Each structure stands twice: as structure tokens, then as C-alpha cells.
C-alpha positions as CSV (number, residue, x, y, z in Angstrom):
1,V,-20.0,9.2,19.2
2,D,-17.4,10.6,16.6
3,F,-15.8,7.6,14.8
4,M,-13.1,10.0,13.7
5,A,-11.8,10.3,17.0
6,I,-12.3,6.0,17.4
7,Q,-10.5,6.1,14.2
8,D,-8.0,8.1,15.0
9,A,-7.4,6.5,18.1
10,I,-6.7,2.9,17.0
11,R,-4.3,4.4,14.5
12,G,-2.4,5.6,17.6
13,M,-2.5,2.5,19.0
14,I,-1.4,0.4,15.8
15,A,1.1,2.9,14.9
16,K,2.7,2.0,19.4
17,V,2.8,-1.3,18.1
18,E,5.0,-1.0,15.9
19,H,7.5,-1.3,18.8
20,S,8.4,-4.9,20.2
21,G,7.5,-3.8,23.6
22,S,4.1,-2.3,23.0
23,R,3.4,-5.4,20.9
24,W,3.8,-7.6,23.6
25,F,2.1,-4.7,26.4
26,I,-0.7,-5.4,24.4
27,V,-0.2,-9.4,24.1
28,A,-0.9,-9.3,27.5
29,V,-3.2,-7.2,28.2
30,G,-5.3,-9.6,25.8
31,V,-4.5,-12.8,27.8
32,I,-5.5,-10.9,31.3
33,I,-9.4,-10.0,29.2
34,L,-9.8,-13.5,28.0
35,L,-9.2,-15.4,31.7
36,R,-11.5,-12.8,33.1
37,L,-13.9,-14.3,30.2
38,R,-12.6,-17.7,31.5
39,L,-11.6,-18.3,27.7
40,V,-7.9,-20.1,29.1
41,L,-7.1,-22.1,25.9
42,F,-7.2,-18.6,23.5
43,A,-4.9,-17.3,26.8
44,A,-2.5,-19.6,25.9
45,A,-2.9,-19.3,22.5
46,L,-2.7,-16.2,21.9
47,P,1.5,-15.2,23.3
48,L,2.0,-18.0,21.2
49,M,-0.1,-17.4,17.7
50,A,1.7,-13.3,18.5
51,Y,5.1,-15.4,18.9
52,W,4.5,-16.6,15.1
53,H,2.9,-13.5,13.6
54,Y,5.8,-11.8,14.3
55,S,8.6,-13.9,13.9
56,N,7.3,-14.2,10.8
57,Q,6.4,-10.7,10.0
58,A,10.3,-10.3,10.2
59,A,11.3,-13.2,8.0
60,E,9.3,-11.6,5.8
61,E,10.1,-8.2,5.3
62,P,12.3,-8.0,2.3
63,A,16.3,-7.0,2.1
64,D,17.0,-3.7,1.8
65,G,18.4,-4.1,-1.6
66,A,15.1,-5.8,-2.7
67,E,12.7,-4.0,-4.9
68,V,9.0,-4.1,-4.6
69,D,5.7,-4.3,-6.0
70,Q,2.4,-2.5,-6.1
71,D,0.8,-5.2,-3.8
72,G,4.6,-4.6,-1.1
73,D,5.4,-8.0,-1.8
74,A,9.7,-8.3,-2.8
75,A,9.9,-8.6,-6.2
76,P,11.1,-12.2,-7.2
77,P,15.2,-11.5,-8.4
78,P,15.8,-11.1,-12.8
79,A,15.9,-14.2,-14.1
80,K,20.2,-15.1,-14.9
81,A,19.7,-16.3,-18.1
């Protein structure tokens, strides 16, 4: 098994997930798989959790002019004297 090829395939899938339409397609595929496994509650929760995650992710992105520290978090605004 070529692990580098698998990693490249996973990175490619993650890059495709960056777009909103493909995100929801992957969520739909996950729901179908969970339903086939008869995990109905997980299948019902997956779209809700995905929506919650992506809406929080969009709200947490720093503004265009905000500085970003080493952790990728937005730096706090300078204190006013």
C-alpha cells in the first residue's frame, strides 16, 4: 500500500472540501453511509453539526486587517491608553 498516494488523495479531498458545495456533498455521502449502517441518530446529527461547525468557522475568521499570531488566532487589538 502506497501511503504517500493515500495522503495525496486525502489532501486532494480536503482541498475540494474548501468549497461550500462540495462540503455539503461530502456531508450527504456521510449521511447515506451512516443510514446504511443503521446509525440513524448520527445520520440526523451530522448535517446539524456540519452547519454549526462551518458557521462558527466563518464567524471566527479574522478580519482582513487583523494580525494573526503563530497559532493562527487573531491577535488582540492594541490596548488604548
